N, C-alpha and C positions, 0 to 999 in steps of 0.2 A: 644538720640544722644550723641556721643562723638565727640568733635570738638578739633582738634589739631591745635594750633596756630603756630607751627613750630619753637619754641624757643628751643635751645639745652639744654639738661639736665645738671644741675649744673652750668649754666651760667645766670640764670634768674635774672633780675634786675627790680625794680618797675619804669620803664621808662615811659615817655609820650607815646611812641609807644605801649608798652604793655597795658597801660591804654586805649588808643584808640582802640586797637584790642578787648579788653574785652567789652568796651562800644559798639562797633559795634555788637558783639554777643548778648549783652543784648537788643539792639534795634531791632535786627533781630528776636529774640525768645520771647521777652517781658515776662520774667518770673515774677511771683508774689513773689517767694522766691529765694534768692541766698545763696548758702552754700559755704563758703570759709574757708581757714586756718587762724589761728591766726597770725597776722602780727608781733607779738612780741615774743621774745625768753623767754621761761619759763624754768628757771633753778632750779626747785624744786626737780627734780629727781637726781639720781647719776650716771646714765649710758647712758644718751642721752642729747645732747645739741641742737638738732634741725638741720634741713636742711635749708640753706639759700634760696633755691628755694621756700620753703613753706612760709617763711616770705615775700619774694618778691611777690609771687602770692597773698597772703592775702592783702598786702598793695595796690597792683595794683587793685585788685577786689573791695576793699572798696572805693578807689578813683574813680573807674569807676561808682559804684553805686551812689555815691554822691561826686561831682555834675555832673560828665561828661555825663553819659547816660541819665540823666533826664533834661539836660540843653541845650537850643538852642544855647547858646554862646560858648560852648565847642565843639571842633571838628566840625566846620561847614561843612567840607568835607563830613561828614556822612549825613548831611541834603541834600547835593547835590546828594548823592547816593540814596536818597529817604527814608532814615532811620530816622524816627521821634523820638524824645526823648521818653524815657520810664522811669517811676518811679517804682522801685522795692519796694514792700510793706514791706518785712521782710528780714533781713540778719541773717543767722545762722553761727556762728563762731565755728569751731571745735578747740579743744585743749585749750580752755580758762580756766584759773584757777578759775573763778567764774561763772560756768554755771547757767542758769536760765530756761532752757527748756530741757526736757528729752523726747525722742521719742522712742517708743517701736519698736524694730527691730527684735523681736522674729521670725516673719514669713519670714524675709529676711536674717537672719544671714548666712545661707549656700551660698546664692548668693554673699554676701559680702566677704566671705572667698574665694570663687572661683575667684572673681574679684581681690582680693589681691594676690592670688597665680599666677595670670596671669602676674604679674610683676616679672617674673622669673629671669630676669637679676639683679634685686635688692633684691629680697626676698630670693631666694635660697630654700633649703629644711629644713629650721628651723621649729620649731613647731608653725608655723603661725596660723594654725586653732585653736589649743588649747589656745594659747595666746589671740587671738581675742575673742574666746568664754568667757574666764575667765574675760577679761577686760570688755566686754559688760555685763556679768553676774554681776560683781561688781557694775557697773554703774546702772543697773536696780534694784538691790537688795533693795535699800531704797525707790524705787518709784513704787513698786508693779508690776514690769515687769520682765519677765525671762531674757531678754536681752534688753539693751537700749543704746542709744548714747546720749551724753550730749552736749549741745550747749549754747553759749551766744547768746541770741536773741535780736535783735534790730528791733522794729517795727517803720517804718519810716512814719511819718504823713505828 
């Protein structure tokens, strides 16, 4: 499922309202694993400084995972809606400068490219497919995979 929370593009902030909305979705769907963006700006490259929406989404998602979605005391209105707390077991952060988990995406690389191309208002006709393939190829090269994605994994006990 794809769930849109209704926040306008380029205006996202890691507010309590966004944290509550993400906590609500976590409580509704009860995932074991949550994948989110890195909430910090990585300035190691020379041609991209990052999108503020990505940082805001990452911060709000992490704050929803811990403690909001798993806690009875945070957002009691969710309890009144019948949404019991839920503890996510693992968080995977994309774009982290020290990944510790690599996942083989060889079988799904074409689906990922198609999904990225669906963002036509933002992606345009650049060489998206080849850039994505090359990036995933480089990530997988040292880990015995044709294509891989790298994450920073946090297993929550």
